[in-house]
N, C-alpha and C positions, 0 to 999 in steps of 0.2 A: 693572453691565453686564459681561458676560464679554468678554475680549479676543478679537478676531477671529483665527482661526488663521493663522499665517504659512504661506507656500507658496514653493516654489522651482521654477524652470523645469528640467525634466528631459527630455532628448531621448528620444524613443521609438525604440528600436533597430530596430523593424521598419518603421515607416511614415515615419520621418524628421520627424515633427511634434514639437511641444513640449507636454509634459504638465505639468499643475500637480499637484505632489505635496506634501502637508503635511510640514513639518519642525518640530522643537521637541519640546515635552512630549508625553507619552502621555495620550490621552483615553480614557475608558471607551467612547465611541462607536467608537474605532478598533478595539477588540477585536471588536465585533459589527456592523461596518458592513454586512456582507453581508445581515444580517437585515432591513434596510430594504426588501429586495426580497421581495414576497409569494411568488413562485415558489420562491425559495430557502428560505424558512421552511417551506413545505410539503415540499419535497424533503428538507430536513434532518430534519424530524420523522419521516417515513416511513423514512428510512435508519437512524436511530438504532435503531428497533425491530427492523428486519430484521438489522442488523449484530450486535446482541446475540444474536439467534438463530444467526447464522453462527458467531460465536465459541463459542457453546454447543456447536454441532456440531463445530467444529474441535477443541476441547478433548476432548470425549467420544470423537471419532474417534481421536485420538492415543493416548489411554489404552486404547481398545478394541484397536487394532492391537498395542500393546506387550503387552497381556494375551494376545492370540491367538498372538503370535510370539516375544516376549521378545527381539527382535532390533533393534538400531539400524539395520541394513541395511534391514530391512523398513520402518522409519519413513522412511528416506530414499527408499525406492522408492515409498511412497505419495505423498509430496510430489512426487516426480518425475512420477508419473502425473497429479497435479493440474496441474502446471506445463508439462508437455510440449506441450500444445496451443498455448500461447503461442509456443513456438519454431516451431511448424508453421504456424499460421494467424493470428497476431496482426496481421500486415501486411494480410491480407484483412479482418480486423475493422476496421482503420483505414480501408481503402478504403470499406467498407460505411458506416462512420460519416460519411464525407465525402459520400456519395451519397444517403443516405436520412434520413428523420426520426429523430432520435436518440431521441425519446420512444417511437416505435413499436418501435425496436430494444430499448430498455430494458424495455418492457412484455413483449415476447416472452421476453427472457432471464430476467426475474424469474419468469415463469410456469414456464419450463423448470426453473429452479433449485428452485422449490417442489416440483415433481413428483419430482425426483431425491432430495430430502430425505425425502419420504414413502416412496419405494421403499426407501431405506436403513433407515428406521424399521421398515418391515414385515419386512425380512430379519432384523433383529436380534430383533424381537418373536417371530417364529416359530422362532427358533433356527437359521436357515439360513445365517447370516453366516459368511463366510470372508475371509481377507485379500484374495484376488483379487477378491471382490465389492466391497470397499472401493476397491481400485485401479481397477476398471472404472467405478464410479460417479464416482470422483474424476476420471478421464480425461474422462468425459462432461461433468462440471461444468466442467472446464478448457476444453472446447470452447465451452461457453456463455459462460464468462467472457472468452474470447478476443475475442468480439464485444461483451460488456458493458463491459469496462474502457475500451477506446478511446472508445466512445460516451459513457460516463458521465463520463470525465475531460474530454473536449472539450465536454461539455454544460454545464459549470459557467459558462463565459463567457457562454452564452446566458441564464443565470439571473441573473447579477450584473453583466455588462459587464466591460470591461477594467480600469476604475478600481478595482473591488472584487475583482478576480480573486485577488490574493495573499491577501486576507482570506478569500475563499470557500474557497480550497484549504487554508489553514491551519485553518479551522473544520472542513472535511471531515476533515482529519487528526485534529483533536480528537474529532470524532464517531466516527471509526473506532477511536480508542484509548480513548474512553469505553466503547465496546462491548468492547474488549479487557480493560478493567478488570472490567466487570460480568459479561460472558459466562463467562470461565474461573472466576471466583469462584463464580458461580451453578452452573456445571457441576460443580465440585468437590463441591457439596452435593447437587445433583439426581441425580448418578450413583448415589448411595446411596439416593435416595428414589424416583425414578421410573425409574431404570435408563437404560441407553444408548438404548433405543428411545424412551423418553419425551423425552430430549434432542433426538433427531433429529426427532421429531414436533413439538415446540415450535418448532424452527427452520422446519419447513415452514409452520406456521401464521403465523409472523412475517412471511413474505413478503406476506401480505395487506395489511399496512400500507403497504408501499412501492408496491404495485400501485395501491392507492387513491390514494396521493399523486401518482403520475404522471398518473392520470386527472384530477386536480383542477387541474393546472397550466394557466395561461392563456398560450398561446404563439401567435405568428403562424402562419398556415398555411404548411406547409413547401412551398417552391417547388423542385421537382426540376429540376436542371440537365440539359441534353441534350448538353453538349459534353464529357462525361467522357472522358479518355484510356483506352485499353485497360489491362488489369490490369498488364502488365509495365511499360508506360510510366508508369503512376501510381506504382508502387513506385520506379522510377528517378528520377522527378521529386522525390519526397520525399527519397530518398537523396542526390541531388545537392545539395539545399538544406542538408541536415545536413552533408555533406562540405565545403561551402563556407562554413560558419559555425563558426569556431574554438571559441567557447564551447559551442555545441551538441555538437561533437565531444568536448570535454573532459567534459561532463556524461555523455554516453553511455559513455565509458570508465570514469568513476568509478562510475556506477550499475551497469554490467556487472560490474565487479570486486566491488562490494559484494554484488551478487546471487549471485555464484559463491562467495564466501568469507566474507561477513559475516553477512547476514541469515539464512542457512541454519542458524545456531546454534539457531534455534527448533525445528528438527526433533529436536534432541537433548534438549529439555526433559523428556520422560518419563524419559530415562536419568539426567539430573541429579537429578530429583525422587526416583526410586526407588533408584537404585544409588549415587549419589554422596552425596546428602543424606539417604538412608534415610527417605523420606516415602511418602505414599500419594496417592490421587487428589486429596484436599483440598490437600495440599502442592503438587501439580502445578498446581492451579488458582490457588493463591496466588502462585506464581512467575510464572505467565503474567500475572496481574493486576497485579503490581508492575511488570513490564516495560511493560504497557499503560498503567499509571498515570503512569509517567515520560513516555511518549510523549504522553499526554493533556496533561500540564503543558507539555511542549514545544510542542504544537500551539497551546495558548492563548497561550503566551509569544510565539510567532511571529506569531499573529494580532494581538497587541498592539503589537509592536515591529518587525515585519517590514519596514515602510517606513522605519525609522529608521537602519538599518545597511546597510553594503555587503553585497549578496547574496553576493559571493564570500567575505567573512569568515564569514558564517553557514554557508555550505556547508562550508568546510573545518573550522571549529570543530566542526560536527556530526559530520563523518566521523571526525576524529582523536579527539574526545572519546568517541565510541561505541566505537572500537577499544580505547582505554585501559581503559574500564570493563568491556568484555567479557573482556578479558584477566584483569582482576582477578577477575571472576566465575568464570572457569575455574579459578582457583587456590583459591577459597574452599571451605571444608568446613563452614562454619557457616551454618545455614539463614537466619537473619534478616540476616546480612551479605550473603548471596547475593541476598536480596530487595532490599536497599538498592542493591547494585551493579547489579542489573537495572533498578531504577528510574532510576538515572543513565544507564545505557546507552540505555534507551528515550527519555529526554529528548533526548539528543544525536542518536540515530538519526532522530527525526522532524524535527529541525532540518535535517539533511542531506537526507532524502528529500523533504520538503515544499518545501524551497527548490529542489532540483533539478527537481521537477515544475513549480513556478511559473516558473522561468527558461525551461524548455522551452516552456511554453505562451506566455509573453510573446514569445518569439522565433519563434513559429510563425504564418505568415499564416493567415487564416481558412480559405482554400480548401485548405490543407495540414494543418490542425491535427489532424484525425482520423488521417491517415496518419503524421504525426510522432509522435503519441501511440501509434500502433501500434508504431513503432520503439522508443519508450520502454518500452512494455509488453513487447516482445521482449527488451530489455536487462534489465529488472528482473524480470519474471515468467518469461519464456521461459528465460533462462539460469539462473533459480532452480531449474528442473527438474534441470539438470546439477549445480548447486551442492548440491542435496539428496542426490543419489546420491554425489557426491564427499565430502560431509561424513559421510554414513553409512559410507562405505568407510574414510575416515580415522579415524573413531571406532573402527572395528574394529581398525585397525592401531595407533593411537596412544592410544586411549581417548578418551572424550568431551572431557575437559579439553584434551588435546593437540590435538584437531581444532579446537577453538575458538581456542586460542592461535595455531596456525598460520594460521588464516583471518584473524584480526585483524592479525597481522603482515603478511600479504600486502596487505590493504586499506590499512594505514598506509603501507606502502612505495610502493604504486602512487599513493596520494594525494600523497605527497611528490614523486614523479617528475613527475606531471601538473602539479602546482602550480609546480614550479621549472624543469622541463626540456622538457616536451613541448608543452603548449598552455596557457600561463598565461591564466586567465580575467580579463578586464579588471576594473578596480576601480570602474567607474562603477555607480550604483545599479540600472541596468537589466540588469546582467549576471547 
């Protein structure tokens, strides 16, 4: 007979009640506990297919833009176009997520994303494509995602409940990064086989899987509230909650800094692949896949042990570890060493980002979760638009390696300041 798992009383930071949280050894069930929920299994399966297509398009798009322009600034501008809508309307997306059925929102956004992918495929196929077309479609896709991301991130708790939320988010990160492994690697091959247009077409088709998945979910009927505050008050209500919660403020500072100076290294991957490491589209796909592979391992690790360690420790270990390995990557001139360093950077990056996401959701009341995740999306993705332009400009002045080194140094320094001087995050497991 197996020993009954031990448990400990952990205060819930939001509701003030007592939660039972397992402690002790790691069980296989811990890694995949969210899969006991039927809705989450369906959601996960559809997302895997769609996200592989998304990374297929992202990789092909980066290579296409660099071929058309040969400019790191153009690469930064395309990412800026993708992310700018988050800075403009992510908060509106969060309010919509709090007021309407999240499944209905997500069905609409996935249909719109599919249409945009097919338009891009047609432009490339008929030889009409120009950099401004890619930027315009990227901007429209960013508008769609500004409503999709807050709804999708706050939807997870409806699929798995609070008890399995950290596992569900960690598995989502694993799913996202499994796609980062498969998508770029496949894109590196398919660019030479079916061309850019074929990659964009396959992405459009991949949305069918997630649309069917959303339709199959068994959810209670959405009960629309009638007492919603006006738009301005709704935003202020969420902002006041974040401003009054020290750990949430710290997380928003760290995520904003990483978005501006850290994660934007990805926009320079075509430059590293072609000009620094002297590779081709296949080499570019391999670099992206190794970074995604490390993040995949990090997501699975977090799903397995995320409840066993202080969340604060995981958060800072992820941030500082990612900065160190990105700096080493910037200095490398050996292809396979660069791959290994990106693998490690991806591992630590997902520890930081998934832990920050989990802590944000656990500290968000149900009635504010969509809006708070809208603020989170603004910090991570909205500021990423500025970070992409900044990184592209720095690469022009300092070279791609210099831009990555400077960005990593800024993230490391701000992390130390927040940890020691500004808003120390409490050491309890709910932080």
